[in-house]
C-alpha positions as CSV (number, residue, x, y, z in Angstrom):
1,Q,0.0,-14.3,6.0
2,V,2.1,-11.2,5.1
3,Q,4.2,-9.5,7.3
4,L,6.4,-6.1,7.0
5,V,9.2,-5.9,9.1
6,E,11.2,-2.5,10.0
7,S,14.9,-2.0,10.8
8,G,17.3,0.7,11.3
9,G,16.1,2.5,13.9
10,G,17.2,4.2,17.4
11,F,19.3,7.2,18.2
12,V,20.4,9.5,15.7
13,Q,22.2,12.9,16.8
14,P,20.6,16.1,15.2
15,G,21.9,16.8,11.5
16,G,22.6,12.9,11.3
17,T,21.4,10.6,8.8
18,L,18.5,8.0,9.0
19,R,18.3,5.1,7.1
20,L,15.2,2.9,7.5
21,S,14.1,-0.6,5.9
22,C,11.2,-2.6,5.3
23,A,11.0,-6.1,4.0
24,A,8.1,-8.1,3.6
25,S,7.6,-11.9,4.3
26,G,4.9,-14.5,3.6
27,S,2.4,-14.5,0.0
28,I,3.9,-11.7,-1.6
29,F,2.0,-10.4,-4.7
30,G,3.1,-6.9,-5.2
31,F,2.1,-4.0,-3.6
32,Y,0.7,-1.2,-5.3
33,R,2.2,1.3,-3.1
34,M,4.9,1.4,-0.1
35,G,5.4,3.5,2.3
36,W,6.4,5.0,6.0
37,H,4.3,6.7,8.4
38,R,5.1,8.0,11.8
39,L,3.9,8.5,15.2
40,T,5.3,11.3,17.3
41,S,5.3,11.6,21.0
42,G,2.1,13.8,20.7
43,N,-0.1,11.3,18.9
44,Q,0.4,12.9,15.4
45,R,0.4,10.2,12.7
46,E,1.6,11.7,9.6
47,L,2.3,10.1,6.1
48,V,6.1,10.5,5.6
49,A,7.0,9.2,2.1
50,S,5.0,6.9,-0.1
51,I,6.2,5.1,-3.5
52,S,3.6,3.6,-6.0
53,S,4.8,0.5,-8.1
54,G,5.4,3.0,-10.9
55,G,8.0,4.7,-8.9
56,F,5.5,8.1,-8.1
57,T,6.7,9.4,-5.2
58,I,4.6,11.8,-2.5
59,Y,7.1,13.2,0.9
60,A,5.2,14.8,3.6
61,D,6.0,18.6,3.5
62,S,8.6,18.4,7.2
63,V,10.8,16.0,4.9
64,K,10.6,17.6,1.5
65,G,14.0,18.0,-0.1
66,R,16.4,15.9,2.7
67,S,14.7,12.5,2.3
68,T,14.6,9.4,-0.1
69,I,12.2,6.7,-0.8
70,S,13.2,3.7,-2.9
71,G,12.6,0.0,-3.2
72,N,10.4,-2.4,-4.9
73,N,7.3,-2.8,-4.2
74,A,6.7,-6.1,-6.7
75,A,9.3,-7.8,-3.8
76,G,8.1,-5.8,-1.1
77,T,11.2,-3.8,0.0
78,V,10.7,-0.3,0.6
79,Y,13.5,2.2,2.3
80,L,13.5,5.6,3.3
81,Q,16.2,7.8,4.2
82,I,16.5,11.3,6.1
83,N,19.5,13.6,5.9
84,G,20.0,16.4,8.4
85,L,17.5,14.8,11.1
86,K,15.8,17.2,13.8
87,P,14.4,16.4,17.5
88,E,10.8,16.8,15.6
89,D,11.7,13.4,13.5
90,T,11.8,11.7,16.6
91,A,8.5,9.1,16.4
92,V,7.9,5.9,15.7
93,Y,7.9,4.8,12.4
94,Y,5.9,2.8,10.4
95,C,6.3,0.6,7.1
96,N,3.0,0.3,4.9
97,G,2.2,-1.9,2.2
98,G,-1.3,-1.8,0.3
99,V,-2.6,-4.5,-2.4
100,S,-5.6,-4.2,-4.5
101,T,-6.7,-7.6,-4.6
102,P,-8.8,-7.8,-2.6
103,P,-8.0,-4.0,-0.9
104,Y,-5.8,-4.2,2.3
105,E,-3.3,-2.2,3.8
106,Y,-0.6,-4.0,5.7
107,W,1.2,-1.9,8.8
108,G,4.7,-3.2,10.4
109,Q,4.7,-3.0,14.0
110,G,6.8,0.1,14.2
111,I,10.5,1.4,15.0
112,Q,11.7,3.9,17.4
113,V,13.5,6.7,15.8
114,T,15.2,9.1,18.6
115,V,16.6,12.5,17.4
116,S,18.6,13.6,20.4
117,S,22.3,14.8,21.4
């Protein structure tokens, strides 16, 4: 049984920096892709960033240029840093990992991030 556990959320002031961590536990055989999604209070789900096992990264336009995703897909760890936080970055952030054999998507339980002064 594989579990993804997020950490690092909480309250952050506008303009501050967010650092989220996600680690997988259980029988890990390597993820072909890991990423972060977020769900806003308006129930808008958005892919924030993802990274492939080959290191290819994708960022949402809303965070492009002020965020960095990194990690080790084989070990099941992924990190997200967002700089210059804005109130609209407030959301529940979910870690996600995909495996290919058999195809399956794992999700963390989510972690609240609130950007407010």
